[in-house]
N, CA, C and O atoms as a GROMACS GRO file, in nm:
protein
  472
    1MET      N    1  -0.491   3.733  23.073
    1MET     CA    2  -0.370   3.657  23.054
    1MET      C    3  -0.250   3.730  23.115
    1MET      O    4  -0.168   3.670  23.184
    2VAL      N    5  -0.242   3.859  23.090
    2VAL     CA    6  -0.130   3.938  23.144
    2VAL      C    7  -0.138   3.939  23.297
    2VAL      O    8  -0.037   3.928  23.366
    3ALA      N    9  -0.259   3.954  23.350
    3ALA     CA   10  -0.275   3.956  23.495
    3ALA      C   11  -0.230   3.823  23.556
    3ALA      O   12  -0.167   3.822  23.662
    4ALA      N   13  -0.262   3.714  23.491
    4ALA     CA   14  -0.222   3.582  23.541
    4ALA      C   15  -0.070   3.568  23.538
    4ALA      O   16  -0.011   3.513  23.630
    5MET      N   17  -0.007   3.619  23.432
    5MET     CA   18   0.139   3.612  23.422
    5MET      C   19   0.204   3.698  23.530
    5MET      O   20   0.304   3.658  23.590
    6LEU      N   21   0.147   3.817  23.556
    6LEU     CA   22   0.200   3.902  23.661
    6LEU      C   23   0.186   3.836  23.797
    6LEU      O   24   0.276   3.844  23.881
    7LEU      N   25   0.072   3.770  23.820
    7LEU     CA   26   0.052   3.701  23.946
    7LEU      C   27   0.154   3.590  23.963
    7LEU      O   28   0.212   3.575  24.070
    8LEU      N   29   0.178   3.511  23.859
    8LEU     CA   30   0.278   3.404  23.865
    8LEU      C   31   0.417   3.462  23.889
    8LEU      O   32   0.494   3.406  23.967
    9TRP      N   33   0.450   3.572  23.823
    9TRP     CA   34   0.580   3.635  23.843
    9TRP      C   35   0.595   3.682  23.988
    9TRP      O   36   0.700   3.663  24.049
   10PHE      N   37   0.488   3.743  24.042
   10PHE     CA   38   0.494   3.791  24.179
   10PHE      C   39   0.516   3.677  24.276
   10PHE      O   40   0.598   3.687  24.367
   11ILE      N   41   0.443   3.568  24.258
   11ILE     CA   42   0.458   3.453  24.346
   11ILE      C   43   0.598   3.395  24.336
   11ILE      O   44   0.660   3.363  24.437
   12ALA      N   45   0.648   3.381  24.214
   12ALA     CA   46   0.780   3.323  24.193
   12ALA      C   47   0.891   3.413  24.245
   12ALA      O   48   0.995   3.365  24.289
   13CYS      N   49   0.870   3.544  24.239
   13CYS     CA   50   0.975   3.639  24.276
   13CYS      C   51   0.949   3.705  24.411
   13CYS      O   52   1.018   3.800  24.448
   14ALA      N   53   0.851   3.657  24.484
   14ALA     CA   54   0.820   3.716  24.614
   14ALA      C   55   0.940   3.703  24.706
   14ALA      O   56   1.010   3.601  24.706
   15PRO      N   57   0.966   3.806  24.786
   15PRO     CA   58   1.080   3.799  24.877
   15PRO      C   59   1.058   3.688  24.979
   15PRO      O   60   0.946   3.665  25.025
   16THR      N   61   1.166   3.619  25.013
   16THR     CA   62   1.155   3.512  25.111
   16THR      C   63   1.218   3.551  25.244
   16THR      O   64   1.223   3.469  25.336
   17ASP      N   65   1.265   3.672  25.256
   17ASP     CA   66   1.323   3.719  25.380
   17ASP      C   67   1.219   3.803  25.454
   17ASP      O   68   1.190   3.916  25.414
   18CYS      N   69   1.164   3.748  25.559
   18CYS     CA   70   1.056   3.815  25.633
   18CYS      C   71   1.108   3.895  25.752
   18CYS      O   72   1.028   3.957  25.823
   19ARG      N   73   1.239   3.896  25.775
   19ARG     CA   74   1.296   3.955  25.897
   19ARG      C   75   1.264   4.103  25.912
   19ARG      O   76   1.249   4.150  26.025
   20ALA      N   77   1.255   4.178  25.803
   20ALA     CA   78   1.234   4.321  25.813
   20ALA      C   79   1.089   4.357  25.844
   20ALA      O   80   1.058   4.473  25.870
   21LEU      N   81   1.001   4.260  25.840
   21LEU     CA   82   0.859   4.285  25.862
   21LEU      C   83   0.821   4.256  26.006
   21LEU      O   84   0.893   4.187  26.078
   22ALA      N   85   0.708   4.310  26.048
   22ALA     CA   86   0.661   4.286  26.185
   22ALA      C   87   0.510   4.264  26.184
   22ALA      O   88   0.441   4.299  26.088
   23GLY      N   89   0.462   4.205  26.291
   23GLY     CA   90   0.318   4.188  26.310
   23GLY      C   91   0.250   4.111  26.200
   23GLY      O   92   0.296   4.006  26.157
   24ALA      N   93   0.138   4.166  26.154
   24ALA     CA   94   0.055   4.099  26.053
   24ALA      C   95   0.131   4.082  25.922
   24ALA      O   96   0.114   3.981  25.853
   25GLU      N   97   0.215   4.180  25.887
   25GLU     CA   98   0.293   4.168  25.763
   25GLU      C   99   0.391   4.051  25.772
   25GLU      O  100   0.410   3.978  25.676
   26HIS      N  101   0.452   4.034  25.889
   26HIS     CA  102   0.545   3.924  25.910
   26HIS      C  103   0.472   3.790  25.899
   26HIS      O  104   0.522   3.698  25.835
   27THR      N  105   0.355   3.780  25.960
   27THR     CA  106   0.276   3.658  25.954
   27THR      C  107   0.235   3.627  25.810
   27THR      O  108   0.243   3.512  25.766
   28ALA      N  109   0.192   3.729  25.737
   28ALA     CA  110   0.153   3.709  25.597
   28ALA      C  111   0.272   3.664  25.513
   28ALA      O  112   0.258   3.579  25.426
   29CYS      N  113   0.389   3.721  25.540
   29CYS     CA  114   0.510   3.681  25.468
   29CYS      C  115   0.542   3.535  25.497
   29CYS      O  116   0.574   3.459  25.405
   30LEU      N  117   0.534   3.494  25.624
   30LEU     CA  118   0.561   3.355  25.658
   30LEU      C  119   0.461   3.262  25.593
   30LEU      O  120   0.496   3.152  25.551
   31ASP      N  121   0.334   3.306  25.584
   31ASP     CA  122   0.233   3.224  25.517
   31ASP      C  123   0.269   3.206  25.370
   31ASP      O  124   0.245   3.100  25.313
   32THR      N  125   0.327   3.310  25.309
   32THR     CA  126   0.368   3.301  25.169
   32THR      C  127   0.488   3.209  25.154
   32THR      O  128   0.492   3.125  25.064
   33VAL      N  129   0.586   3.224  25.242
   33VAL     CA  130   0.708   3.146  25.235
   33VAL      C  131   0.685   3.000  25.275
   33VAL      O  132   0.727   2.908  25.205
   34CYS      N  133   0.617   2.980  25.387
   34CYS     CA  134   0.602   2.846  25.445
   34CYS      C  135   0.467   2.782  25.417
   34CYS      O  136   0.453   2.660  25.429
   35GLY      N  137   0.370   2.860  25.380
   35GLY     CA  138   0.235   2.807  25.365
   35GLY      C  139   0.165   2.812  25.500
   35GLY      O  140   0.229   2.824  25.604
   36ASP      N  141   0.036   2.802  25.496
   36ASP     CA  142  -0.039   2.805  25.622
   36ASP      C  143  -0.115   2.675  25.646
   36ASP      O  144  -0.199   2.668  25.736
   37ASP      N  145  -0.087   2.574  25.568
   37ASP     CA  146  -0.149   2.444  25.589
   37ASP      C  147  -0.078   2.372  25.703
   37ASP      O  148   0.044   2.379  25.714
   38PRO      N  149  -0.156   2.304  25.788
   38PRO     CA  150  -0.090   2.228  25.894
   38PRO      C  151  -0.010   2.112  25.835
   38PRO      O  152  -0.051   2.050  25.738
   39GLY      N  153   0.102   2.087  25.893
   39GLY     CA  154   0.185   1.977  25.846
   39GLY      C  155   0.330   1.998  25.883
   39GLY      O  156   0.372   2.110  25.914
   40LEU      N  157   0.406   1.891  25.880
   40LEU     CA  158   0.545   1.896  25.921
   40LEU      C  159   0.628   1.988  25.833
   40LEU      O  160   0.715   2.058  25.884
   41ASP      N  161   0.605   1.989  25.702
   41ASP     CA  162   0.683   2.076  25.614
   41ASP      C  163   0.667   2.222  25.653
   41ASP      O  164   0.765   2.297  25.658
   42THR      N  165   0.545   2.264  25.680
   42THR     CA  166   0.519   2.402  25.721
   42THR      C  167   0.586   2.432  25.854
   42THR      O  168   0.645   2.538  25.873
   43GLU      N  169   0.577   2.337  25.948
   43GLU     CA  170   0.636   2.359  26.080
   43GLU      C  171   0.788   2.366  26.074
   43GLU      O  172   0.848   2.447  26.144
   44VAL      N  173   0.850   2.284  25.993
   44VAL     CA  174   0.995   2.288  25.977
   44VAL      C  175   1.035   2.421  25.913
   44VAL      O  176   1.134   2.482  25.952
   45CYS      N  177   0.959   2.465  25.815
   45CYS     CA  178   0.986   2.594  25.751
   45CYS      C  179   0.977   2.708  25.853
   45CYS      O  180   1.064   2.794  25.857
   46LEU      N  181   0.873   2.707  25.935
   46LEU     CA  182   0.859   2.810  26.039
   46LEU      C  183   0.976   2.804  26.136
   46LEU      O  184   1.030   2.908  26.175
   47ALA      N  185   1.015   2.685  26.176
   47ALA     CA  186   1.128   2.668  26.269
   47ALA      C  187   1.256   2.725  26.210
   47ALA      O  188   1.338   2.782  26.282
   48LYS      N  189   1.274   2.710  26.080
   48LYS     CA  190   1.395   2.761  26.014
   48LYS      C  191   1.396   2.913  26.010
   48LYS      O  192   1.503   2.973  25.995
   49GLN      N  193   1.281   2.978  26.022
   49GLN     CA  194   1.274   3.124  26.020
   49GLN      C  195   1.314   3.185  26.154
   49GLN      O  196   1.360   3.300  26.158
   50ILE      N  197   1.299   3.111  26.262
   50ILE     CA  198   1.318   3.166  26.397
   50ILE      C  199   1.460   3.212  26.427
   50ILE      O  200   1.475   3.319  26.486
   51PRO      N  201   1.565   3.140  26.390
   51PRO     CA  202   1.700   3.188  26.426
   51PRO      C  203   1.733   3.327  26.373
   51PRO      O  204   1.815   3.397  26.432
   52ALA      N  205   1.671   3.369  26.264
   52ALA     CA  206   1.700   3.500  26.207
   52ALA      C  207   1.625   3.613  26.277
   52ALA      O  208   1.656   3.730  26.255
   53LEU      N  209   1.527   3.580  26.359
   53LEU     CA  210   1.448   3.682  26.427
   53LEU      C  211   1.524   3.740  26.545
   53LEU      O  212   1.603   3.671  26.610
   54THR      N  213   1.500   3.868  26.573
   54THR     CA  214   1.572   3.934  26.682
   54THR      C  215   1.482   3.970  26.799
   54THR      O  216   1.532   3.993  26.909
   55GLU      N  217   1.353   3.976  26.779
   55GLU     CA  218   1.260   4.015  26.884
   55GLU      C  219   1.189   3.894  26.943
   55GLU      O  220   1.139   3.809  26.870
   56ALA      N  221   1.185   3.887  27.074
   56ALA     CA  222   1.121   3.775  27.143
   56ALA      C  223   0.973   3.764  27.106
   56ALA      O  224   0.920   3.654  27.093
   57ALA      N  225   0.906   3.878  27.088
   57ALA     CA  226   0.764   3.874  27.052
   57ALA      C  227   0.743   3.807  26.917
   57ALA      O  228   0.647   3.731  26.899
   58ASP      N  229   0.832   3.834  26.821
   58ASP     CA  230   0.822   3.770  26.690
   58ASP      C  231   0.848   3.620  26.701
   58ASP      O  232   0.779   3.539  26.639
   59VAL      N  233   0.949   3.584  26.780
   59VAL     CA  234   0.981   3.442  26.798
   59VAL      C  235   0.863   3.371  26.863
   59VAL      O  236   0.824   3.262  26.821
   60ARG      N  237   0.807   3.432  26.964
   60ARG     CA  238   0.692   3.372  27.034
   60ARG      C  239   0.576   3.352  26.938
   60ARG      O  240   0.514   3.245  26.938
   61ARG      N  241   0.545   3.453  26.857
   61ARG     CA  242   0.433   3.445  26.763
   61ARG      C  243   0.454   3.334  26.662
   61ARG      O  244   0.362   3.258  26.633
   62VAL      N  245   0.575   3.323  26.608
   62VAL     CA  246   0.604   3.217  26.510
   62VAL      C  247   0.607   3.081  26.577
   62VAL      O  248   0.552   2.984  26.525
   63ALA      N  249   0.671   3.073  26.693
   63ALA     CA  250   0.683   2.945  26.763
   63ALA      C  251   0.547   2.888  26.802
   63ALA      O  252   0.527   2.767  26.799
   64LEU      N  253   0.454   2.974  26.837
   64LEU     CA  254   0.321   2.926  26.875
   64LEU      C  255   0.246   2.864  26.758
   64LEU      O  256   0.150   2.791  26.778
   65ARG      N  257   0.290   2.891  26.636
   65ARG     CA  258   0.229   2.828  26.519
   65ARG      C  259   0.282   2.686  26.497
   65ARG      O  260   0.225   2.610  26.419
   66ILE      N  261   0.390   2.651  26.566
   66ILE     CA  262   0.448   2.518  26.553
   66ILE      C  263   0.381   2.427  26.656
   66ILE      O  264   0.397   2.448  26.776
   67THR      N  265   0.307   2.328  26.609
   67THR     CA  266   0.231   2.243  26.701
   67THR      C  267   0.315   2.127  26.756
   67THR      O  268   0.283   2.072  26.861
   68ASP      N  269   0.422   2.090  26.686
   68ASP     CA  270   0.509   1.983  26.733
   68ASP      C  271   0.593   2.038  26.848
   68ASP      O  272   0.682   2.120  26.827
   69SER      N  273   0.564   1.993  26.972
   69SER     CA  274   0.629   2.052  27.090
   69SER      C  275   0.778   2.028  27.093
   69SER      O  276   0.853   2.113  27.143
   70VAL      N  277   0.825   1.916  27.041
   70VAL     CA  278   0.969   1.888  27.040
   70VAL      C  279   1.040   1.987  26.948
   70VAL      O  280   1.143   2.043  26.984
   71LEU      N  281   0.986   2.008  26.829
   71LEU     CA  282   1.044   2.102  26.734
   71LEU      C  283   1.038   2.244  26.790
   71LEU      O  284   1.137   2.317  26.784
   72ARG      N  285   0.923   2.282  26.845
   72ARG     CA  286   0.908   2.417  26.901
   72ARG      C  287   1.007   2.439  27.015
   72ARG      O  288   1.076   2.541  27.018
   73ASP      N  289   1.014   2.345  27.110
   73ASP     CA  290   1.105   2.361  27.223
   73ASP      C  291   1.251   2.370  27.177
   73ASP      O  292   1.327   2.451  27.229
   74THR      N  293   1.288   2.288  27.081
   74THR     CA  294   1.426   2.287  27.032
   74THR      C  295   1.464   2.421  26.972
   74THR      O  296   1.571   2.475  27.001
   75VAL      N  297   1.379   2.476  26.890
   75VAL     CA  298   1.413   2.601  26.823
   75VAL      C  299   1.408   2.719  26.921
   75VAL      O  300   1.488   2.812  26.910
   76VAL      N  301   1.315   2.717  27.015
   76VAL     CA  302   1.308   2.825  27.114
   76VAL      C  303   1.429   2.822  27.207
   76VAL      O  304   1.488   2.926  27.235
   77ILE      N  305   1.466   2.704  27.254
   77ILE     CA  306   1.584   2.691  27.340
   77ILE      C  307   1.709   2.735  27.266
   77ILE      O  308   1.795   2.803  27.322
   78SER      N  309   1.719   2.698  27.140
   78SER     CA  310   1.834   2.740  27.059
   78SER      C  311   1.838   2.893  27.046
   78SER      O  312   1.945   2.952  27.056
   79TRP      N  313   1.724   2.956  27.025
   79TRP     CA  314   1.717   3.101  27.010
   79TRP      C  315   1.761   3.170  27.139
   79TRP      O  316   1.830   3.272  27.135
   80THR      N  317   1.722   3.114  27.254
   80THR     CA  318   1.758   3.179  27.381
   80THR      C  319   1.909   3.179  27.403
   80THR      O  320   1.961   3.266  27.474
   81GLY      N  321   1.980   3.083  27.344
   81GLY     CA  322   2.125   3.080  27.359
   81GLY      C  323   2.193   3.202  27.301
   81GLY      O  324   2.301   3.240  27.347
   82ALA      N  325   2.134   3.262  27.201
   82ALA     CA  326   2.194   3.377  27.135
   82ALA      C  327   2.132   3.510  27.176
   82ALA      O  328   2.183   3.616  27.141
   83HIS      N  329   2.022   3.506  27.250
   83HIS     CA  330   1.949   3.630  27.284
   83HIS      C  331   1.916   3.629  27.433
   83HIS      O  332   1.805   3.594  27.473
   84ARG      N  333   2.011   3.669  27.512
   84ARG     CA  334   1.993   3.663  27.658
   84ARG      C  335   1.981   3.801  27.719
   84ARG      O  336   2.052   3.834  27.814
   85ASP      N  337   1.893   3.882  27.665
   85ASP     CA  338   1.883   4.019  27.713
   85ASP      C  339   1.740   4.060  27.746
   85ASP      O  340   1.703   4.176  27.728
   86LEU      N  341   1.658   3.965  27.792
   86LEU     CA  342   1.520   3.996  27.826
   86LEU      C  343   1.505   4.023  27.975
   86LEU      O  344   1.578   3.969  28.057
   87SER      N  345   1.409   4.108  28.008
   87SER     CA  346   1.376   4.129  28.150
   87SER      C  347   1.307   4.003  28.202
   87SER      O  348   1.262   3.920  28.124
   88ARG      N  349   1.300   3.990  28.333
   88ARG     CA  350   1.238   3.870  28.391
   88ARG      C  351   1.092   3.852  28.346
   88ARG      O  352   1.055   3.742  28.306
   89PRO      N  353   1.008   3.957  28.351
   89PRO     CA  354   0.869   3.938  28.306
   89PRO      C  355   0.861   3.898  28.158
   89PRO      O  356   0.781   3.812  28.121
   90ASP      N  357   0.944   3.959  28.074
   90ASP     CA  358   0.945   3.924  27.932
   90ASP      C  359   0.994   3.781  27.913
   90ASP      O  360   0.938   3.707  27.831
   91ALA      N  361   1.096   3.741  27.987
   91ALA     CA  362   1.150   3.606  27.978
   91ALA      C  363   1.047   3.503  28.021
   91ALA      O  364   1.033   3.398  27.957
   92GLU      N  365   0.974   3.532  28.128
   92GLU     CA  366   0.873   3.438  28.176
   92GLU      C  367   0.762   3.420  28.072
   92GLU      O  368   0.717   3.308  28.048
   93GLY      N  369   0.718   3.529  28.011
   93GLY     CA  370   0.616   3.520  27.907
   93GLY      C  371   0.666   3.445  27.785
   93GLY      O  372   0.594   3.365  27.725
   94PHE      N  373   0.790   3.473  27.749
   94PHE     CA  374   0.850   3.407  27.633
   94PHE      C  375   0.868   3.258  27.658
   94PHE      O  376   0.833   3.176  27.573
   95CYS      N  377   0.921   3.223  27.773
   95CYS     CA  378   0.952   3.083  27.804
   95CYS      C  379   0.828   3.000  27.833
   95CYS      O  380   0.834   2.877  27.835
   96ALA      N  381   0.715   3.066  27.857
   96ALA     CA  382   0.590   2.994  27.885
   96ALA      C  383   0.546   2.907  27.768
   96ALA      O  384   0.464   2.817  27.787
   97ILE      N  385   0.597   2.932  27.648
   97ILE     CA  386   0.556   2.852  27.533
   97ILE      C  387   0.624   2.715  27.530
   97ILE      O  388   0.586   2.629  27.450
   98LEU      N  389   0.723   2.695  27.616
   98LEU     CA  390   0.791   2.565  27.619
   98LEU      C  391   0.702   2.459  27.683
   98LEU      O  392   0.615   2.490  27.764
   99ASN      N  393   0.724   2.335  27.645
   99ASN     CA  394   0.638   2.225  27.686
   99ASN      C  395   0.660   2.180  27.830
   99ASN      O  396   0.563   2.164  27.904
  100SER      N  397   0.783   2.160  27.871
  100SER     CA  398   0.808   2.106  28.006
  100SER      C  399   0.839   2.216  28.106
  100SER      O  400   0.901   2.317  28.072
  101GLN      N  401   0.795   2.195  28.228
  101GLN     CA  402   0.819   2.293  28.335
  101GLN      C  403   0.968   2.314  28.358
  101GLN      O  404   1.013   2.427  28.378
  102GLY      N  405   1.045   2.205  28.354
  102GLY     CA  406   1.190   2.217  28.373
  102GLY      C  407   1.255   2.303  28.266
  102GLY      O  408   1.343   2.384  28.296
  103GLU      N  409   1.213   2.287  28.142
  103GLU     CA  410   1.268   2.369  28.033
  103GLU      C  411   1.226   2.514  28.048
  103GLU      O  412   1.303   2.605  28.017
  104LYS      N  413   1.104   2.538  28.095
  104LYS     CA  414   1.058   2.675  28.118
  104LYS      C  415   1.147   2.744  28.220
  104LYS      O  416   1.191   2.857  28.199
  105GLU      N  417   1.172   2.676  28.332
  105GLU     CA  418   1.256   2.735  28.438
  105GLU      C  419   1.398   2.757  28.390
  105GLU      O  420   1.458   2.861  28.419
  106LYS      N  421   1.453   2.661  28.318
  106LYS     CA  422   1.589   2.675  28.265
  106LYS      C  423   1.596   2.792  28.167
  106LYS      O  424   1.693   2.868  28.167
  107CYS      N  425   1.493   2.806  28.085
  107CYS     CA  426   1.487   2.915  27.987
  107CYS      C  427   1.487   3.051  28.059
  107CYS      O  428   1.564   3.140  28.022
  108VAL      N  429   1.402   3.067  28.159
  108VAL     CA  430   1.395   3.194  28.233
  108VAL      C  431   1.529   3.224  28.298
  108VAL      O  432   1.578   3.337  28.291
  109ARG      N  433   1.590   3.123  28.362
  109ARG     CA  434   1.721   3.144  28.426
  109ARG      C  435   1.825   3.189  28.325
  109ARG      O  436   1.901   3.283  28.351
  110SER      N  437   1.829   3.123  28.210
  110SER     CA  438   1.933   3.157  28.112
  110SER      C  439   1.912   3.296  28.053
  110SER      O  440   2.009   3.361  28.013
  111LEU      N  441   1.789   3.342  28.047
  111LEU     CA  442   1.762   3.475  27.991
  111LEU      C  443   1.777   3.587  28.092
  111LEU      O  444   1.793   3.703  28.053
  112THR      N  445   1.771   3.556  28.220
  112THR     CA  446   1.770   3.663  28.320
  112THR      C  447   1.889   3.664  28.415
  112THR      O  448   1.907   3.761  28.488
  113THR      N  449   1.969   3.560  28.416
  113THR     CA  450   2.083   3.554  28.507
  113THR      C  451   2.203   3.624  28.443
  113THR      O  452   2.250   3.580  28.338
  114PRO      N  453   2.253   3.732  28.505
  114PRO     CA  454   2.359   3.812  28.443
  114PRO      C  455   2.484   3.732  28.406
  114PRO      O  456   2.540   3.753  28.298
  115HIS      N  457   2.530   3.641  28.491
  115HIS     CA  458   2.655   3.571  28.461
  115HIS      C  459   2.638   3.467  28.350
  115HIS      O  460   2.738   3.414  28.300
  116LEU      N  461   2.516   3.438  28.310
  116LEU     CA  462   2.493   3.346  28.198
  116LEU      C  463   2.480   3.418  28.064
  116LEU      O  464   2.472   3.356  27.958
  117ARG      N  465   2.476   3.550  28.072
  117ARG     CA  466   2.464   3.628  27.948
  117ARG      C  467   2.598   3.633  27.877
  117ARG      O  468   2.703   3.633  27.941
  118PRO      N  469   2.595   3.639  27.743
  118PRO     CA  470   2.722   3.645  27.668
  118PRO      C  471   2.798   3.774  27.691
  118PRO      O  472   2.906   3.793  27.635
   0.00000   0.00000   0.00000
């Protein structure tokens, strides 16, 4: 009984800020926060986590879990607006997750062109 109560307390009080974590720990945290079942609710939850991320690799990993291409493209394009400091090879790998070729090219240009950087 005590173990069950502790488990419920842990689930209810689990941290919902996954930003400080990386790799497998970050993925496990997102699974706790958003769930790992396929569905729009999970995908919207994952999309809401992306703006707080600072590393392109983390954004790419989370974005690839979003199967709705419109939602994924929207959140990735939005993230690139605030993070324009990737090298060309990193930008190309990052932008490859976008659905349309035109958006991929625009993404790479915005991340690698010096006069477009903030």
